[in-house]
Kinemage of the C-alpha trace (Angstrom):
@kinemage 1
@onewidth
@group {chain A} dominant
@subgroup {mainchain}
@vectorlist {calphas} color= white
{ca met a 1} P 0.000 0.000 0.000
{ca his a 2} L 1.442 3.322 -1.093
{ca arg a 3} L 1.692 5.678 1.866
{ca ile a 4} L 0.653 8.845 0.053
{ca glu a 5} L 0.329 10.849 3.294
{ca met a 6} L 3.988 10.246 4.081
{ca gln a 7} L 5.065 11.271 0.599
{ca gln a 8} L 2.870 14.389 0.636
{ca ala a 9} L 4.133 15.441 4.069
{ca arg a 10} L 7.753 14.995 2.983
{ca lys a 11} L 7.208 16.989 -0.202
{ca ser a 12} L 5.352 19.758 1.659
{ca leu a 13} L 8.520 20.239 3.719
{ca gly a 14} L 10.518 20.454 0.492
{ca lys a 15} L 12.542 17.376 1.406
{ca ser a 16} L 13.736 14.696 -0.971
{ca gln a 17} L 13.943 11.072 0.096
{ca arg a 18} L 17.712 11.493 0.115
{ca val a 19} L 17.688 14.514 2.441
{ca met a 20} L 15.139 12.869 4.721
{ca ser a 21} L 17.220 9.716 4.904
{ca ile a 22} L 20.355 11.663 5.816
{ca glu a 23} L 18.596 13.725 8.480
{ca leu a 24} L 16.929 10.651 10.014
{ca glu a 25} L 20.035 8.479 9.638
{ca leu a 26} L 18.116 5.866 7.634
{ca ser a 27} L 18.978 4.599 4.182
{ca glu a 28} L 17.353 6.269 1.203
{ca ser a 29} L 16.168 2.900 -0.095
{ca tyr a 30} L 14.519 2.177 3.268
{ca ile a 31} L 12.636 5.506 3.154
{ca arg a 32} L 11.529 4.699 -0.401
{ca gln a 33} L 10.398 1.200 0.582
{ca ile a 34} L 8.418 2.560 3.532
{ca glu a 35} L 6.729 5.163 1.303
{ca tyr a 36} L 5.775 2.527 -1.260
{ca gly a 37} L 4.540 0.089 1.369
{ca val a 38} L 7.203 -2.525 0.638
{ca lys a 39} L 8.655 -2.338 4.164
{ca glu a 40} L 6.878 -1.938 7.484
{ca pro a 41} L 8.850 0.230 9.905
{ca gly a 42} L 9.121 -0.644 13.568
{ca gly a 43} L 7.524 1.470 16.269
{ca lys a 44} L 10.589 3.618 16.958
{ca thr a 45} L 11.074 4.332 13.259
{ca met a 46} L 7.385 5.230 12.847
{ca leu a 47} L 7.660 7.719 15.691
{ca lys a 48} L 10.924 9.131 14.323
{ca ile a 49} L 9.361 9.693 10.884
{ca ser a 50} L 6.149 11.059 12.404
{ca lys a 51} L 8.028 13.603 14.513
{ca tyr a 52} L 10.240 14.597 11.574
{ca leu a 53} L 7.266 15.175 9.263
{ca gly a 54} L 5.041 16.707 11.951
{ca val a 55} L 2.198 14.304 11.198
{ca pro a 56} L 0.751 11.769 13.656
{ca ala a 57} L 1.864 8.180 13.096
{ca glu a 58} L -1.807 7.160 13.027
{ca ile a 59} L -2.188 9.150 9.802
{ca leu a 60} L 1.124 8.241 8.178
{ca phe a 61} L 0.878 4.537 8.984
{ca lys a 62} L -2.864 3.972 9.178
{ca asp a 63} L -2.444 0.698 7.268
{ca leu a 64} L -0.300 -0.631 10.115
{ca leu a 65} L -1.997 0.975 13.099
{ca ser a 66} L -5.661 0.303 12.349
């Protein structure tokens, strides 16, 4: 499941996947895989991404937290 909310939030901040990955100390491919629903992040990573993007994890990862 494509996580469009995550992608939209990242783009609204003007951040590329590369910049986001550097700032969060995660690999760019991992960020991409999370956005495209290929990988499911753990709880700590969900919270880290949520805080970074300023969007609740329940919105970004509703497919995992419902």
